[in-house]
N, C-alpha and C positions, 0 to 999 in steps of 0.2 A: 504494500500500500504506500502511495506517495505521500510525502509530507508537504505541508504548505510551503510555497516558494521561500527559499532562503537566498538572500543577496548579500554577498560580502565584497568589500573593496580592499581587502587585505592582499598584499603582494604574495604571489605563489612562485617559488623558485623555478619549478619545472614548466609552468604554463602561465601565460598572461591572462588567458581566458579558460575557464574550466566549467563545463556543464555536466550535470549528472541527472539523468532521467527527467529532463525538462519537458513538461507537457503544458499545453495551453488549449483551452476550449472556449468557444463562443456559443452561448445558448445551447449547450449540449453537443455541439459539433467540434470534433477534435481537429485542431489546426497544427499543433506541434505534438508529436507522439513519442515520448520517452527518448529524447535526444541526449546522447552523451558525447562529449567532444572536448579535446584539448587543443588550444592554439598557442604556439610558442611565442615568446617575446620577440617583437620585431617582424613577425610573419605577416604577409599580405595575403588575406583569404578572400576569395570571391564566392558569393552565394548565387547559384543559378537555379532556375526552376520555373515552371509554368505559373501563371497567375493563380493565387490561392494555395500555393505549395507551402507557405509558411515563412518565406524569406523575411519580409518586413516585420512580421510578428516576432520572429527571433531577434531581429535587430532592436526592436522597441523594448523587448524584455531586457536585453543587455544594457540598454540605455536607461532603464528604470522609468520608461514612459508608459508602461502598460499597467492596467488594472490587475491586481494580483488575485482577484476573486476566483478565477477559474484557472489559475496557474499553479502547477505543482512541480516539485523537484528542487534542484539546487544549482546555483551558478555563482562563480566568483569572477570579478573583473578588477583591474587596477584601480587605484584611487583617483586617477585623473582621466576622465572620459569626455570626449567631444563628439558632437553629431553634425554631420553635413547632409542636408536635405536636398531633394530635387529642386525645391523652391529656395532661392537664396535667403528669403525671409529678412530682407533689409527693411528697416523702418524708414518710411519715406520722409519723415520730419527730422531725421538726423543725417548729418553728413556721413560720408563713407567712413572716415576715421572714427567718428563717434559711434557708428554702428559696430565697427570692429572692436572697439574698446568697451562697449556697453557691459557693465557689470564686472569688468576685469579689475582685480585688485593687485596692481603692480605699481611700484614706485615710479618706474620708467615706462608706464603703459603707452603714452603718446609716442615716445621715441621708438619703442619696440614695435608699435603698430605701423609707424612710417617705414621702418626697415622691412617689416613683413609685406606691406603693400608694395614696396619697391621690388621685393623678391617675386611677387606675382604679376609684376608689370603694371602696377597701378600707382606708382610713386607720384605721378602728377595728378591723380584723381582723389587724393586723400580728402580734400576740402570741398568736393562737389556733392550734389544731391544724387541719391541713387537713381532718380528718374532720368538722369543724363547718361547713364551707363547702358551698354548693350547687354544682352542676356549672358554672353560669355564673360563680360567684365563683372557682372553681378555675382556670378559663380566664383570668379577669382577672389572677389571681396569676401564671399562666404568661406572660401578655403583659407584665406588669410585669417579670418576671425577664428576658425576652428584651430588652426595650427598655433596661433598666438597664445592659446591656452596651454600650450606645451603638453598635449595629451599623451598619456601612455597608451591609450586606446582610442583610435579614430573610427567611428561608425559612419558609413556613408551609404545613404539610401538613394540609389540611382541619381547621383548628383549631376550627371551630364545627359540624362535622358531627353531633356527638352531642347538640347543644343543641336545646331546643324552639324553635319558630318565633319566639316573642316575644323570648326571651333572645338568639337569634341576631341579630335586628334591632338590639337594643340594643348587642350586641358590634360589629356593623358600624359603628354611629355612633361608638363609643369608639375602635375601631381607626383609622377614618378621621381622627378628631381627633388622635390621638397620632402617626400617621404624618405628618400635615400639620405637626405641631410639630417632630418629630425628623428628618424627611426622609431616612430610609434608602431604599435601593432595595429593593423588595419583590417576591418571587415567591411567589404563592399557588396551591396546588393545590386545586381544588374540583370537585365534580360539579354544583354549583348555578349555573345560568346567570344567575339573577337576582342572586346574590351577586357574581358576576364583573362584571356590568354596573353594579351599585351602587358598586363600589369601584375597579375597575381603570382605568388609562389605556390599557391594551393587553391584548387577549385573544388567546391562542394556542390553537388547537385541535390536539391531537395525535391522529394516527391511524396505526396500524401502525408506531409508532416514529418518525414523521416529523411535521413541522409542516405540517398540511394547510390551515390558515387562520391569517391574521395580521391582526387588526382593531385599528385605533386607535379608542378610544371617546371621541369629541369631543363629550361631553355635559357641560353645566355641573352643578356641585354646588350644592345637594342634588339628586340625581337622582330622577325620578319615573317609575314604571312606566307612568303615563298618557301620557307623552311619546311621540308617534308614532314618533320616531326610536329611542327605547328599545325600543318594542314591535317595530319592524321588524327591528332587529338581534337581538333575543331570538328571534324566529321563525326567522331565518336560522340562528342558532347551534343551536337545537333541531333543525332539519331536518338540519344537518350532523352532529349527534350521533345521528341515526336515530330521532328522536321524531316521532310522528304529531301534527303541530300542529293538526289538526282536533279533537283531544281535550283540548287544553290552553288 
């Protein structure tokens, strides 16, 4: 019998994130079904799965954003967690830098924010209103806001899903560069198999609330879609997601 959800922020030497028999239901319907999982410190994990497979529910549980009423099991996360959403969630009445530093308790918050905005290519946009930014620039600001918190765990819920293909590829490069520099553990929810393969060290495929596939992506960076190993894993993942690979 499962116990009511336990959430610990204590550091764990062998794993940055640890789940044991995590289950989540909505009105009697099981969304997460006894998931047990360890994620190593600094590992970049991508979650793939069809809509309704439990990806975002799992992410929300790790972020502490979910109602515990129908959640059972146990999980542990680091003490510092930041969330990057698909929507940049910038407040329109605050400048970009004030959005990035909102609620941040650092003595050098303004200086650190300007440095981070420069790192994401928005050094000249610190004092403008969010309404003047493009969609890609807003997501850069959201990324700066998340990384400025110096998270040990970055949870990203389809942060580039609304961007055009060219902007998305640029954001992939920027995210990889900043993650390599700051070294948080990352859990990324995505529907994009190529995005997962380009960025992640490990790819989990969720199906019916369970981990159906667990792949280590042992490909060097920068990764190329022309690499036969990249294409082989891509086709396998697409097949597991129910995509007819003869048409892609």
